[in-house]
Structure formats: structure tokens, C-alpha cells
C-alpha positions as CSV (number, residue, x, y, z in Angstrom):
1,M,0.0,0.0,0.0
2,N,2.9,2.3,0.5
3,E,3.7,2.6,-3.2
4,I,0.0,3.2,-4.0
5,C,-0.1,6.1,-1.5
6,K,2.9,7.6,-3.3
7,G,1.1,7.3,-6.7
8,N,3.3,4.5,-7.9
9,V,2.4,1.0,-9.3
10,P,2.1,-1.5,-6.5
11,Y,4.7,-4.3,-6.1
12,S,2.1,-7.0,-6.1
13,P,0.2,-8.1,-9.2
14,F,-3.1,-6.3,-9.6
15,K,-6.1,-6.0,-11.9
16,H,-8.9,-3.5,-12.4
17,I,-12.3,-4.9,-11.4
18,A,-14.6,-2.1,-12.3
19,S,-17.1,-4.4,-14.0
20,S,-17.7,-6.5,-10.8
21,V,-17.2,-4.0,-8.0
22,G,-17.3,-0.4,-9.4
23,V,-15.4,2.3,-11.2
24,G,-11.8,2.7,-9.9
25,A,-11.8,-0.6,-8.0
26,I,-8.5,-2.5,-8.1
27,E,-7.6,-5.9,-6.7
28,L,-4.2,-6.6,-5.3
29,I,-3.2,-10.3,-5.7
30,E,-0.9,-12.3,-3.4
31,N,-0.9,-15.9,-4.5
32,G,0.5,-18.7,-2.3
33,R,-0.9,-20.9,0.4
34,P,-3.0,-19.2,1.6
35,A,-3.6,-16.6,-1.1
36,Y,-4.7,-13.1,-0.1
37,R,-6.7,-10.4,-1.9
38,T,-7.2,-6.7,-1.1
39,I,-9.7,-4.6,-3.0
40,Y,-9.3,-0.8,-2.9
41,V,-10.4,2.3,-4.7
42,A,-7.7,4.5,-6.3
43,K,-6.4,7.2,-4.0
44,F,-8.2,10.5,-3.4
45,K,-6.3,13.3,-1.9
46,Q,-3.5,11.1,-0.6
47,T,-5.9,8.5,0.8
48,V,-6.4,4.9,-0.3
49,F,-9.8,3.4,0.5
50,V,-9.6,-0.3,1.3
51,L,-13.0,-1.8,0.5
52,H,-12.2,-5.4,1.5
53,S,-9.3,-7.6,2.3
54,F,-9.6,-11.4,2.6
55,T,-8.0,-14.8,2.4
56,K,-8.8,-16.5,-0.8
57,T,-10.2,-20.0,-0.3
58,T,-11.4,-21.0,-3.8
59,N,-9.9,-21.1,-7.3
60,G,-12.8,-19.1,-8.8
61,V,-14.2,-15.7,-8.0
62,D,-15.2,-15.3,-4.4
63,R,-18.6,-13.8,-5.0
64,K,-19.3,-13.1,-1.4
65,A,-16.2,-11.0,-1.1
66,M,-17.0,-9.1,-4.3
67,I,-20.5,-8.3,-3.0
68,T,-19.0,-7.0,0.2
69,A,-16.6,-4.8,-1.7
70,K,-19.3,-3.5,-4.0
71,Q,-21.6,-2.6,-1.0
72,R,-18.8,-0.6,0.6
């Protein structure tokens, strides 16, 4: 998150998920056992809004996590 706050590209792989969560939503991806995901909205005035962070437990899309992020 430190690089994101500085306006730089994050060290972790990421993807834009505007179609499933909302405009400006980005998912940080940390694969491994366990795998982690953080969904945030691009920074506004030096602030990064984390919508949801979770441990990924399935190979597919975690629909419950996406719904939580979209609601926030």
C-alpha cells in the first residue's frame, strides 16, 4: 500500500475490477498458500480506501467478497 499512497504502481500483481465492484476498484493479488486479496479504490487526496481484504479459499471468483466490496 505504501507505493499506492505515493502514486506508484504496486509491487504486487493487480487487476482492475470495475465491472464486478465499481469504477476505480483494483484488486491486489498475493498468491500462495494461503492466497490473499485486497480490493481498494484509487487514492483520493493522498488516501487509499480499502474496500475489503480477505484470504482467498477458492480457485474461482469469491462472489461473497465481491458483493461485500461492492456494497462498501
